[in-house]
N, C-alpha and C positions, 0 to 999 in steps of 0.2 A: 573414461574421462567425460565424454559428451553426455552419457547417462547421468553422471553425478552433477554436472552443470545444469542439465535439464531439471533434475530433482530440486536443486537449490532454487532455481528460478520459479518452479511451480510452487514450492512452499512459500517463497517470498511473496508471491502474488495472491495466495489464498486469502489473506486478510484484506487485500485491497478492494475486492468487490464489496465486502461488508463495510469497510471503512469509508468508502465513497458512495455508498448506496443511500438513497433518499428514504427508503423504508425497508422492511424486512426482506422484500424480494425484488424491489425495483432499483435498478442501477441507472441513475440519471445520466451517466456518461457512456452508456452502452452505444456502440456504434460511433462514438466520438473519440474515445481513447481506448487503447488496447493493452491489457496487462501482458507481461512477458510470456506467460504460459500460452496465451492465445496466439501470439505472434509465432512462438516456437512450434506450436501444434500445427501451424499451417506454413511452416518455413519452406517446405518443398513446393507447395502450390504458388507461393508468392516469390519464389526464387531468392530467398534471403541470402545475401552475400556473406562471405566469411568476415569481412570488415563490419558489416551490420551486426552479425552475431557477436563479435567481440565487443562492439560498442554497447550492445544491449546487456551483455554480461557485466561489463564495467559499470554501467548505470545501476544495475540491480545490486551489485556488491557495494557500491558507494552508498546507496540508500539503506541497505541492511546495517552498515556500520553506523550511519547517522541516526537511525531509528532506535537502535539498541539502547542508547543512553536515555532517550525520552521514554521508552517503554519501562525502564527501571524506575524513573521518576514517577510515571503514571501509576505503576504497581504500588510503589511506596505510599503515594498520596491516597490511593483507594484503600489501602490497608489501614492507614490512620483514620480515614473517614469512617470505615466500618467499625472500628473500635469506638469512635465517638458516638456512633449511632446506638451502640450497645449500652451506653451510660444512661442513667436516669437521675435527674433530668438531662436532656440533650443540650449541649452548648451549641446553639445555633451558629454563633460567629465562628467557632472552631470548625464546625461542619462545612460552612460556606468557604472558609479559608482553604481547607483541604480539597473541597470540590473544585475550587478555582485552580489549584495546583494540578489536579488530575486532568481537568479539561484543557488547561494550557499545554500540558505534555501531549495529550491526545491530539490537540490541534496541530502541534509541531510534527507529529508523525504523519498526519493526513497531508500537511503541506509538502513534506518531503516525498510522499508517495505521489502526489499530484504532479510535482515537478518532474519526477522520474517518468511518469506516464506521458507527459508532454514531450519530454526529451526523446522517448521511444518513438512517438508518432513522427517527430521531426526527422528521425533516422530513416523513415520509410519513404518510398517513392509514391507518387499519386496512384499508380496502378496497384501497388501493394495495399495502400489504404482502401482503395475502392473494393478490392477483393475481401479484405477483412470486414469492411462494412457490410458486405453482402452475406457473410456467413454468421454474423452476429444477430 
């Protein structure tokens, strides 16, 4: 059971580093916010309590549910956008309309992820935060 939960949390956080990064390799929030996989990777060292573990799991599950809808919207908008780009001549207004839809959905995903990361940090003690900052 715990291995399954860890896998779900790890997969959920894979996109977060990319989604919240300033560039291809630079994470602007490194050392400030901690994805769930980093917290769980060091749970023994930081003495993560059962209550903290349950709260982290609940936050991740909540974000996954909220993100799914926006990911579908984003995928649909990008698909229409790509179809518009294949036309000749390209209808710029349709392209921009679909780009706006895709970027709005993407922004919603990032906001939900940011909210979760803040919530996770608020679940940690100052000592736990200090340890995680030191290993990142």
